[in-house]
N, CA, C and O atoms as a printed pandas DataFrame, in Angstrom:
     atom_number atom_name residue_name chain_id  residue_number  x_coord  y_coord  z_coord
0              1         N          UNK        A               1  -29.313   25.292   -7.260
1              2        CA          UNK        A               1  -28.217   24.738   -8.043
2              3         C          UNK        A               1  -27.169   24.147   -7.091
3              4         O          UNK        A               1  -26.775   24.790   -6.119
4              5         N          UNK        A               2  -26.735   22.955   -7.370
5              6        CA          UNK        A               2  -25.757   22.267   -6.524
6              7         C          UNK        A               2  -24.376   22.866   -6.699
7              8         O          UNK        A               2  -24.000   23.292   -7.791
8              9         N          UNK        A               3  -23.634   22.892   -5.618
9             10        CA          UNK        A               3  -22.266   23.397   -5.665
10            11         C          UNK        A               3  -21.356   22.348   -6.293
11            12         O          UNK        A               3  -21.607   21.147   -6.193
12            13         N          UNK        A               4  -20.308   22.816   -6.933
13            14        CA          UNK        A               4  -19.321   21.895   -7.487
14            15         C          UNK        A               4  -18.520   21.283   -6.354
15            16         O          UNK        A               4  -18.308   21.924   -5.324
16            17         N          UNK        A               5  -18.071   20.042   -6.535
17            18        CA          UNK        A               5  -17.235   19.432   -5.501
18            19         C          UNK        A               5  -15.921   20.200   -5.377
19            20         O          UNK        A               5  -15.417   20.761   -6.351
20            21         N          UNK        A               6  -15.379   20.214   -4.162
21            22        CA          UNK        A               6  -14.128   20.942   -3.935
22            23         C          UNK        A               6  -12.921   20.177   -4.466
23            24         O          UNK        A               6  -11.883   20.780   -4.738
24            25         N          UNK        A               7  -13.042   18.846   -4.618
25            26        CA          UNK        A               7  -11.963   18.041   -5.192
26            27         C          UNK        A               7  -12.545   16.720   -5.687
27            28         O          UNK        A               7  -13.716   16.425   -5.446
28            29         N          UNK        A               8  -11.730   15.927   -6.378
29            30        CA          UNK        A               8  -12.212   14.667   -6.935
30            31         C          UNK        A               8  -12.683   13.699   -5.845
31            32         O          UNK        A               8  -13.553   12.867   -6.098
32            33         N          UNK        A               9  -12.132   13.797   -4.663
33            34        CA          UNK        A               9  -12.557   12.929   -3.579
34            35         C          UNK        A               9  -14.000   13.164   -3.165
35            36         O          UNK        A               9  -14.615   12.304   -2.534
36            37         N          UNK        A              10  -14.546   14.331   -3.518
37            38        CA          UNK        A              10  -15.937   14.653   -3.190
38            39         C          UNK        A              10  -16.921   14.185   -4.258
39            40         O          UNK        A              10  -18.129   14.240   -4.029
40            41         N          UNK        A              11  -16.455   13.735   -5.396
41            42        CA          UNK        A              11  -17.344   13.344   -6.484
42            43         C          UNK        A              11  -18.315   12.232   -6.096
43            44         O          UNK        A              11  -19.427   12.161   -6.621
44            45         N          UNK        A              12  -17.907   11.393   -5.205
45            46        CA          UNK        A              12  -18.746   10.254   -4.840
46            47         C          UNK        A              12  -19.796   10.609   -3.792
47            48         O          UNK        A              12  -20.586    9.742   -3.419
48            49         N          UNK        A              13  -19.837   11.848   -3.303
49            50        CA          UNK        A              13  -20.811   12.219   -2.277
50            51         C          UNK        A              13  -22.255   11.990   -2.713
51            52         O          UNK        A              13  -23.066   11.524   -1.913
52            53         N          UNK        A              14  -22.590   12.303   -3.947
53            54        CA          UNK        A              14  -23.984   12.177   -4.388
54            55         C          UNK        A              14  -24.476   10.738   -4.263
55            56         O          UNK        A              14  -25.485   10.511   -3.597
56            57         N          UNK        A              15  -23.808    9.752   -4.875
57            58        CA          UNK        A              15  -24.318    8.380   -4.704
58            59         C          UNK        A              15  -24.181    7.876   -3.268
59            60         O          UNK        A              15  -24.979    7.051   -2.823
60            61         N          UNK        A              16  -23.174    8.367   -2.538
61            62        CA          UNK        A              16  -23.009    7.913   -1.156
62            63         C          UNK        A              16  -24.162    8.365   -0.287
63            64         O          UNK        A              16  -24.613    7.627    0.589
64            65         N          UNK        A              17  -24.637    9.564   -0.523
65            66        CA          UNK        A              17  -25.763   10.074    0.258
66            67         C          UNK        A              17  -27.100    9.555   -0.254
67            68         O          UNK        A              17  -28.009    9.299    0.535
68            69         N          UNK        A              18  -27.228    9.400   -1.568
69            70        CA          UNK        A              18  -28.494    8.960   -2.146
70            71         C          UNK        A              18  -28.712    7.458   -1.994
71            72         O          UNK        A              18  -29.845    7.009   -1.819
72            73         N          UNK        A              19  -27.635    6.681   -2.061
73            74        CA          UNK        A              19  -27.755    5.218   -2.065
74            75         C          UNK        A              19  -26.730    4.563   -1.137
75            76         O          UNK        A              19  -25.953    3.725   -1.595
76            77         N          UNK        A              20  -26.702    4.917    0.145
77            78        CA          UNK        A              20  -25.649    4.384    1.023
78            79         C          UNK        A              20  -25.657    2.867    1.161
79            80         O          UNK        A              20  -24.638    2.272    1.513
80            81         N          UNK        A              21  -26.795    2.238    0.888
81            82        CA          UNK        A              21  -26.884    0.779    1.064
82            83         C          UNK        A              21  -26.565    0.006   -0.213
83            84         O          UNK        A              21  -26.457   -1.219   -0.181
84            85         N          UNK        A              22  -26.415    0.699   -1.322
85            86        CA          UNK        A              22  -26.152    0.007   -2.594
86            87         C          UNK        A              22  -24.670   -0.330   -2.739
87            88         O          UNK        A              22  -23.814    0.371   -2.198
88            89         N          UNK        A              23  -24.369   -1.401   -3.467
89            90        CA          UNK        A              23  -22.962   -1.773   -3.681
90            91         C          UNK        A              23  -22.209   -0.714   -4.487
91            92         O          UNK        A              23  -22.695   -0.227   -5.508
92            93         N          UNK        A              24  -21.024   -0.372   -4.012
93            94        CA          UNK        A              24  -20.165    0.580   -4.707
94            95         C          UNK        A              24  -18.948   -0.127   -5.285
95            96         O          UNK        A              24  -18.490    0.206   -6.378
96            97         N          UNK        A              25  -18.431   -1.097   -4.554
97            98        CA          UNK        A              25  -17.234   -1.833   -4.973
98            99         C          UNK        A              25  -17.519   -3.320   -4.804
99           100         O          UNK        A              25  -17.926   -3.771   -3.733
100          101         N          UNK        A              26  -17.302   -4.061   -5.863
101          102        CA          UNK        A              26  -17.472   -5.511   -5.810
102          103         C          UNK        A              26  -16.229   -6.145   -6.423
103          104         O          UNK        A              26  -15.883   -5.887   -7.576
104          105         N          UNK        A              27  -15.567   -6.980   -5.627
105          106        CA          UNK        A              27  -14.417   -7.720   -6.144
106          107         C          UNK        A              27  -14.344   -9.044   -5.408
107          108         O          UNK        A              27  -14.165   -9.090   -4.191
108          109         N          UNK        A              28  -14.486  -10.110   -6.160
109          110        CA          UNK        A              28  -14.458  -11.433   -5.554
110          111         C          UNK        A              28  -15.543  -11.565   -4.503
111          112         O          UNK        A              28  -16.719  -11.343   -4.791
112          113         N          UNK        A              29  -15.155  -11.927   -3.279
113          114        CA          UNK        A              29  -16.136  -12.079   -2.210
114          115         C          UNK        A              29  -16.290  -10.809   -1.358
115          116         O          UNK        A              29  -16.933  -10.839   -0.309
116          117         N          UNK        A              30  -15.704   -9.710   -1.808
117          118        CA          UNK        A              30  -15.797   -8.437   -1.088
118          119         C          UNK        A              30  -16.791   -7.518   -1.781
119          120         O          UNK        A              30  -16.702   -7.275   -2.984
120          121         N          UNK        A              31  -17.739   -7.013   -1.002
121          122        CA          UNK        A              31  -18.684   -6.016   -1.489
122          123         C          UNK        A              31  -18.738   -4.893   -0.467
123          124         O          UNK        A              31  -19.025   -5.123    0.708
124          125         N          UNK        A              32  -18.463   -3.677   -0.921
125          126        CA          UNK        A              32  -18.577   -2.500   -0.065
126          127         C          UNK        A              32  -19.739   -1.662   -0.564
127          128         O          UNK        A              32  -19.863   -1.399   -1.760
128          129         N          UNK        A              33  -20.589   -1.245    0.365
129          130        CA          UNK        A              33  -21.665   -0.345   -0.018
130          131         C          UNK        A              33  -21.099    1.071   -0.119
131          132         O          UNK        A              33  -19.974    1.331    0.308
132          133         N          UNK        A              34  -21.886    1.978   -0.684
133          134        CA          UNK        A              34  -21.450    3.373   -0.754
134          135         C          UNK        A              34  -21.230    3.930    0.650
135          136         O          UNK        A              34  -20.302    4.712    0.861
136          137         N          UNK        A              35  -22.060    3.545    1.607
137          138        CA          UNK        A              35  -21.887    4.009    2.978
138          139         C          UNK        A              35  -20.590    3.507    3.590
139          140         O          UNK        A              35  -19.872    4.259    4.249
140          141         N          UNK        A              36  -20.295    2.237    3.370
141          142        CA          UNK        A              36  -19.038    1.667    3.885
142          143         C          UNK        A              36  -17.835    2.311    3.205
143          144         O          UNK        A              36  -16.842    2.625    3.860
144          145         N          UNK        A              37  -17.925    2.505    1.898
145          146        CA          UNK        A              37  -16.824    3.135    1.174
146          147         C          UNK        A              37  -16.603    4.558    1.674
147          148         O          UNK        A              37  -15.460    4.985    1.834
148          149         N          UNK        A              38  -17.675    5.288    1.920
149          150        CA          UNK        A              38  -17.574    6.647    2.434
150          151         C          UNK        A              38  -16.839    6.659    3.773
151          152         O          UNK        A              38  -15.952    7.486    3.987
152          153         N          UNK        A              39  -17.203    5.749    4.672
153          154        CA          UNK        A              39  -16.552    5.680    5.983
154          155         C          UNK        A              39  -15.068    5.353    5.849
155          156         O          UNK        A              39  -14.240    5.914    6.566
156          157         N          UNK        A              40  -14.735    4.459    4.945
157          158        CA          UNK        A              40  -13.339    4.062    4.751
158          159         C          UNK        A              40  -12.534    5.206    4.133
159          160         O          UNK        A              40  -11.379    5.426    4.497
160          161         N          UNK        A              41  -13.150    5.934    3.196
161          162        CA          UNK        A              41  -12.476    7.087    2.591
162          163         C          UNK        A              41  -12.216    8.163    3.642
163          164         O          UNK        A              41  -11.155    8.787    3.637
164          165         N          UNK        A              42  -13.162    8.383    4.535
165          166        CA          UNK        A              42  -12.993    9.361    5.614
166          167         C          UNK        A              42  -11.825    8.973    6.510
167          168         O          UNK        A              42  -11.038    9.827    6.917
168          169         N          UNK        A              43  -11.712    7.673    6.818
169          170        CA          UNK        A              43  -10.597    7.219    7.662
170          171         C          UNK        A              43   -9.256    7.474    6.999
171          172         O          UNK        A              43   -8.307    7.907    7.654
172          173         N          UNK        A              44   -9.174    7.206    5.700
173          174        CA          UNK        A              44   -7.928    7.465    4.966
174          175         C          UNK        A              44   -7.610    8.949    5.003
175          176         O          UNK        A              44   -6.480    9.338    5.302
176          177         N          UNK        A              45   -8.606    9.785    4.700
177          178        CA          UNK        A              45   -8.386   11.233    4.701
178          179         C          UNK        A              45   -7.955   11.725    6.077
179          180         O          UNK        A              45   -7.027   12.527    6.187
180          181         N          UNK        A              46   -8.617   11.252    7.121
181          182        CA          UNK        A              46   -8.261   11.677    8.479
182          183         C          UNK        A              46   -6.869   11.207    8.871
183          184         O          UNK        A              46   -6.139   11.933    9.545
184          185         N          UNK        A              47   -6.494   10.000    8.458
185          186        CA          UNK        A              47   -5.149    9.508    8.744
186          187         C          UNK        A              47   -4.100   10.385    8.069
187          188         O          UNK        A              47   -3.106   10.760    8.691
188          189         N          UNK        A              48   -4.317   10.710    6.807
189          190        CA          UNK        A              48   -3.354   11.541    6.096
190          191         C          UNK        A              48   -3.239   12.926    6.734
191          192         O          UNK        A              48   -2.140   13.468    6.850
192          193         N          UNK        A              49   -4.366   13.493    7.143
193          194        CA          UNK        A              49   -4.329   14.800    7.827
194          195         C          UNK        A              49   -3.582   14.692    9.147
195          196         O          UNK        A              49   -2.817   15.589    9.503
196          197         N          UNK        A              50   -3.801   13.585    9.887
197          198        CA          UNK        A              50   -3.100   13.378   11.155
198          199         C          UNK        A              50   -1.594   13.240   10.946
199          200         O          UNK        A              50   -0.800   13.586   11.821
200          201         N          UNK        A              51   -1.213   12.730    9.777
201          202        CA          UNK        A              51    0.208   12.606    9.432
202          203         C          UNK        A              51    0.750   13.900    8.833
203          204         O          UNK        A              51    1.883   13.944    8.353
204          205         N          UNK        A              52   -0.069   14.958    8.866
205          206        CA          UNK        A              52    0.295   16.291    8.389
206          207         C          UNK        A              52    0.533   16.341    6.881
207          208         O          UNK        A              52    1.364   17.113    6.401
208          209         N          UNK        A              53   -0.199   15.514    6.142
209          210        CA          UNK        A              53   -0.149   15.593    4.681
210          211         C          UNK        A              53   -0.987   16.793    4.280
211          212         O          UNK        A              53   -2.193   16.824    4.525
212          213         N          UNK        A              54   -0.355   17.776    3.668
213          214        CA          UNK        A              54   -1.015   19.023    3.300
214          215         C          UNK        A              54   -1.716   18.900    1.953
215          216         O          UNK        A              54   -1.357   18.064    1.123
216          217         N          UNK        A              55   -2.715   19.742    1.753
217          218        CA          UNK        A              55   -3.421   19.794    0.469
218          219         C          UNK        A              55   -2.421   20.074   -0.645
219          220         O          UNK        A              55   -1.535   20.918   -0.504
220          221         N          UNK        A              56   -2.574   19.361   -1.743
221          222        CA          UNK        A              56   -1.686   19.530   -2.890
222          223         C          UNK        A              56   -0.440   18.664   -2.861
223          224         O          UNK        A              56    0.251   18.543   -3.873
224          225         N          UNK        A              57   -0.138   18.056   -1.714
225          226        CA          UNK        A              57    1.040   17.183   -1.616
226          227         C          UNK        A              57    0.739   15.871   -2.310
227          228         O          UNK        A              57   -0.413   15.443   -2.380
228          229         N          UNK        A              58    1.771   15.240   -2.818
229          230        CA          UNK        A              58    1.620   13.955   -3.502
230          231         C          UNK        A              58    1.799   12.808   -2.507
231          232         O          UNK        A              58    2.636   12.857   -1.606
232          233         N          UNK        A              59    0.973   11.769   -2.708
233          234        CA          UNK        A              59    1.031   10.572   -1.871
234          235         C          UNK        A              59    1.163    9.368   -2.790
235          236         O          UNK        A              59    0.279    9.093   -3.601
236          237         N          UNK        A              60    2.279    8.651   -2.656
237          238        CA          UNK        A              60    2.499    7.463   -3.486
238          239         C          UNK        A              60    1.643    6.312   -2.975
239          240         O          UNK        A              60    1.592    6.046   -1.774
240          241         N          UNK        A              61    0.975    5.635   -3.900
241          242        CA          UNK        A              61    0.148    4.474   -3.573
242          243         C          UNK        A              61    0.709    3.263   -4.311
243          244         O          UNK        A              61    0.670    3.200   -5.540
244          245         N          UNK        A              62    1.223    2.319   -3.562
245          246        CA          UNK        A              62    1.799    1.114   -4.148
246          247         C          UNK        A              62    0.946   -0.075   -3.722
247          248         O          UNK        A              62    1.200   -0.701   -2.692
248          249         N          UNK        A              63   -0.057   -0.374   -4.518
249          250        CA          UNK        A              63   -1.012   -1.434   -4.206
250          251         C          UNK        A              63   -1.348   -2.193   -5.472
251          252         O          UNK        A              63   -1.284   -1.636   -6.568
252          253         N          UNK        A              64   -1.706   -3.459   -5.332
253          254        CA          UNK        A              64   -2.182   -4.201   -6.505
254          255         C          UNK        A              64   -3.555   -3.672   -6.915
255          256         O          UNK        A              64   -4.177   -2.903   -6.183
256          257         N          UNK        A              65   -4.014   -4.088   -8.078
257          258        CA          UNK        A              65   -5.326   -3.669   -8.578
258          259         C          UNK        A              65   -6.416   -4.422   -7.832
259          260         O          UNK        A              65   -7.015   -5.361   -8.357
260          261         N          UNK        A              66   -6.661   -3.998   -6.607
261          262        CA          UNK        A              66   -7.671   -4.623   -5.772
262          263         C          UNK        A              66   -8.478   -3.546   -5.076
263          264         O          UNK        A              66   -8.133   -2.366   -5.138
264          265         N          UNK        A              67   -9.556   -3.951   -4.413
265          266        CA          UNK        A              67  -10.514   -3.006   -3.856
266          267         C          UNK        A              67   -9.941   -1.990   -2.882
267          268         O          UNK        A              67  -10.447   -0.868   -2.868
268          269         N          UNK        A              68   -8.924   -2.279   -2.059
269          270        CA          UNK        A              68   -8.421   -1.240   -1.156
270          271         C          UNK        A              68   -7.880   -0.006   -1.888
271          272         O          UNK        A              68   -7.854    1.093   -1.335
272          273         N          UNK        A              69   -7.457   -0.202   -3.122
273          274        CA          UNK        A              69   -6.937    0.932   -3.887
274          275         C          UNK        A              69   -8.001    2.020   -4.046
275          276         O          UNK        A              69   -7.671    3.206   -4.025
276          277         N          UNK        A              70   -9.260    1.640   -4.204
277          278        CA          UNK        A              70  -10.341    2.616   -4.409
278          279         C          UNK        A              70  -10.456    3.534   -3.195
279          280         O          UNK        A              70  -10.493    4.755   -3.341
280          281         N          UNK        A              71  -10.513    2.953   -2.004
281          282        CA          UNK        A              71  -10.651    3.787   -0.804
282          283         C          UNK        A              71   -9.407    4.624   -0.558
283          284         O          UNK        A              71   -9.510    5.759   -0.094
284          285         N          UNK        A              72   -8.239    4.084   -0.862
285          286        CA          UNK        A              72   -7.007    4.847   -0.660
286          287         C          UNK        A              72   -6.884    5.998   -1.653
287          288         O          UNK        A              72   -6.493    7.106   -1.285
288          289         N          UNK        A              73   -7.216    5.732   -2.902
289          290        CA          UNK        A              73   -7.109    6.758   -3.932
290          291         C          UNK        A              73   -8.095    7.900   -3.654
291          292         O          UNK        A              73   -7.702    9.066   -3.623
292          293         N          UNK        A              74   -9.371    7.565   -3.454
293          294        CA          UNK        A              74  -10.372    8.596   -3.207
294          295         C          UNK        A              74  -10.213    9.237   -1.835
295          296         O          UNK        A              74  -10.493   10.426   -1.679
296          297         N          UNK        A              75   -9.771    8.480   -0.840
297          298        CA          UNK        A              75   -9.513    9.053    0.478
298          299         C          UNK        A              75   -8.379   10.060    0.436
299          300         O          UNK        A              75   -8.431   11.087    1.113
300          301         N          UNK        A              76   -7.355    9.774   -0.355
301          302        CA          UNK        A              76   -6.245   10.708   -0.529
302          303         C          UNK        A              76   -6.742   12.002   -1.166
303          304         O          UNK        A              76   -6.382   13.097   -0.734
304          305         N          UNK        A              77   -7.570   11.862   -2.196
305          306        CA          UNK        A              77   -8.120   13.051   -2.842
306          307         C          UNK        A              77   -9.040   13.813   -1.902
307          308         O          UNK        A              77   -9.061   15.044   -1.917
308          309         N          UNK        A              78   -9.795   13.097   -1.090
309          310        CA          UNK        A              78  -10.690   13.768   -0.150
310          311         C          UNK        A              78   -9.899   14.602    0.851
311          312         O          UNK        A              78  -10.384   15.629    1.325
312          313         N          UNK        A              79   -8.688   14.167    1.173
313          314        CA          UNK        A              79   -7.825   14.943    2.068
314          315         C          UNK        A              79   -7.217   16.145    1.354
315          316         O          UNK        A              79   -6.556   16.972    1.981
316          317         N          UNK        A              80   -7.440   16.244    0.038
317          318        CA          UNK        A              80   -6.895   17.357   -0.727
318          319         C          UNK        A              80   -5.524   17.071   -1.306
319          320         O          UNK        A              80   -4.934   17.927   -1.965
320          321         N          UNK        A              81   -5.013   15.868   -1.063
321          322        CA          UNK        A              81   -3.703   15.482   -1.581
322          323         C          UNK        A              81   -3.871   14.850   -2.965
323          324         O          UNK        A              81   -4.988   14.617   -3.428
324          325         N          UNK        A              82   -2.756   14.585   -3.600
325          326        CA          UNK        A              82   -2.759   14.043   -4.958
326          327         C          UNK        A              82   -2.242   12.608   -4.918
327          328         O          UNK        A              82   -1.070   12.387   -4.612
328          329         N          UNK        A              83   -3.105   11.616   -5.224
329          330        CA          UNK        A              83   -2.623   10.242   -5.240
330          331         C          UNK        A              83   -1.741    9.989   -6.461
331          332         O          UNK        A              83   -2.046   10.426   -7.570
332          333         N          UNK        A              84   -0.653    9.280   -6.229
333          334        CA          UNK        A              84    0.260    8.923   -7.315
334          335         C          UNK        A              84    0.351    7.400   -7.333
335          336         O          UNK        A              84    1.161    6.818   -6.612
336          337         N          UNK        A              85   -0.481    6.749   -8.161
337          338        CA          UNK        A              85   -0.443    5.291   -8.221
338          339         C          UNK        A              85    0.875    4.806   -8.830
339          340         O          UNK        A              85    1.319    5.318   -9.858
340          341         N          UNK        A              86    1.485    3.830   -8.193
341          342        CA          UNK        A              86    2.718    3.232   -8.680
342          343         C          UNK        A              86    2.428    1.804   -9.117
343          344         O          UNK        A              86    1.630    1.104   -8.494
344          345         N          UNK        A              87    3.070    1.383  -10.176
345          346        CA          UNK        A              87    2.854    0.053  -10.726
346          347         C          UNK        A              87    3.747   -0.937   -9.985
347          348         O          UNK        A              87    4.973   -0.832  -10.030
348          349         N          UNK        A              88    3.121   -1.905   -9.298
349          350        CA          UNK        A              88    3.906   -2.875   -8.537
350          351         C          UNK        A              88    4.698   -3.810   -9.428
351          352         O          UNK        A              88    5.638   -4.461   -8.975
352          353         N          UNK        A              89    4.320   -3.877  -10.692
353          354        CA          UNK        A              89    5.020   -4.781  -11.610
354          355         C          UNK        A              89    6.123   -4.075  -12.402
355          356         O          UNK        A              89    6.856   -4.718  -13.154
356          357         N          UNK        A              90    6.242   -2.769  -12.237
357          358        CA          UNK        A              90    7.262   -2.028  -12.973
358          359         C          UNK        A              90    8.642   -2.386  -12.422
359          360         O          UNK        A              90    8.862   -2.368  -11.211
360          361         N          UNK        A              91    9.531   -2.699  -13.292
361          362        CA          UNK        A              91   10.886   -3.034  -12.894
362          363         C          UNK        A              91   11.815   -1.838  -13.069
363          364         O          UNK        A              91   11.387   -0.753  -13.462
364          365         N          UNK        A              92   13.051   -2.051  -12.781
365          366        CA          UNK        A              92   14.060   -1.003  -12.892
366          367         C          UNK        A              92   14.127   -0.431  -14.300
367          368         O          UNK        A              92   14.396    0.756  -14.485
368          369         N          UNK        A              93   13.880   -1.284  -15.290
369          370        CA          UNK        A              93   13.965   -0.862  -16.700
370          371         C          UNK        A              93   13.011    0.284  -17.006
371          372         O          UNK        A              93   13.326    1.138  -17.836
372          373         N          UNK        A              94   11.859    0.320  -16.357
373          374        CA          UNK        A              94   10.877    1.361  -16.633
374          375         C          UNK        A              94   11.271    2.715  -16.081
375          376         O          UNK        A              94   10.694    3.730  -16.471
376          377         N          UNK        A              95   12.240    2.752  -15.183
377          378        CA          UNK        A              95   12.660    4.008  -14.576
378          379         C          UNK        A              95   13.617    4.786  -15.450
379          380         O          UNK        A              95   13.874    5.961  -15.188
380          381         N          UNK        A              96   14.141    4.168  -16.464
381          382        CA          UNK        A              96   15.127    4.873  -17.309
382          383         C          UNK        A              96   14.468    5.757  -18.302
383          384         O          UNK        A              96   15.148    6.419  -19.087
């Protein structure tokens, strides 16, 4: 019986290991395979750990709806932190 993932950042391990050469993210002229996405997520997680981001801490992500958001969001979760996506189009009015 397979173990449950330790966090949401681990959910993608199965397809990453089973199909590392298959496309995972496609946007415009950018295509990342599961293997490439896995490597990029690891870099994000390692960077956050190097910056002493502890498990359970929140990390604000202010990015447009584009492919880098996927690696940042899942990489943050893989580090054990909590991604907090922020809307780049939200104005001051939404804060009230």
